[in-house]
C-alpha angles and dihedrals in degrees: 000000000000090000090053089049090053092048090050091050092049091050091049092049091050092049092047091052093048091045094050090056094040091057099052136071107254115231113223115197118201127186123237095268092151128063092261142011097254094054090044094052091049090047097052100032089089091056092049090049091048091052092047089056095044093047096040096231138085118281118195118199119221121184111212110198100214130047090226091052090052094052091051091047090056093045092048095047095246085122124033096201133008144190099223144161117272095252091047089051092049090051092049091047095047096044104036110011099256112168130213117225102176144008123225119243122226113196087343095307129108093213142071142177138249114225141185116220139193140165118275086234094057096084088231117134102155144011087268089063093055095072109127093009131115117264135187129210125189118240117304091255090063122104100200096025097051123356102049099040089044090051089048091055091046092053088052091051093248125142106206092208089059101030096056128054090224135008125196133178118219145135124300093245093051092050093055093043095048093047093051089049091051090242089121127032096217142344146179122260141140130254096245095057095046092049091048093050092050092046091049090048094243091124134014119244087222091060095052130067130182114222100172135027128190129224113270114294128201111261127244117307130233101212138174130213119263092256094049091046087064090067100078094178090057095044090050088052092047091048091052093049091053094046090049088055093085091063092042088057087069090071102018103045094172096063088098133015121268115295093019106114106181140284137295122207111251139165136215095277090069090069097054093111090060092044090051091051090050093052096042092050092048092241090114121056112223116244109250 
């Protein structure tokens, strides 16, 4: 009899949890992938609408203008789910138990690369040539803009604050623009952003040169909050909706930006390379 009572209680708790999320508007946080918030909102609104239809409940899009801020919003419960950079996801997972359900595909692949860029006129051909120059990182929640290049400098025994004449932190688009204009000697970025800016005519390929490329990195994560992750029925439904997006793109091309071809289901283990870089660089505190 006790066993039956426990079973009933467990079922009631599961129903209550699912019901609580089913009755609310889901807050979807998205990083600032586009040059400005207005364009970002317009770009990702179709995805939010698609998920609302597939999940059968309202989904409200929120663009968060820094990767660090997006990780904090998922950790604090301001957003229920988020499309976020790998390092931001690892921070949200480590600090608040957020869980990835899928990874976005770029040209069919779930990976991308961090890069360091300069102008062909700078005379810089390698990291060794950057000594005494100006350098830009992205914000400290960025994978390719901060964590991975910082880790690379660290592995080489270089302290950016001492190695460069000046270090700034800014947005990816600004780094590319300022480098091509010669306002910065070099900076950190990622291949997808550089390719998009060239394709959109925001910078010229002839004004930008890649001088360092990372090993393959896991692409952006679609993650849910710790509380939402407990609802396995919901996360299964969400994952299925994301996986189905690839087929939906054949008739609704605006669901994702150009070159993004859908999602593939992934779990936390896929982001181990990012977690390892965070631990090795001292940017992630080991769990005791």
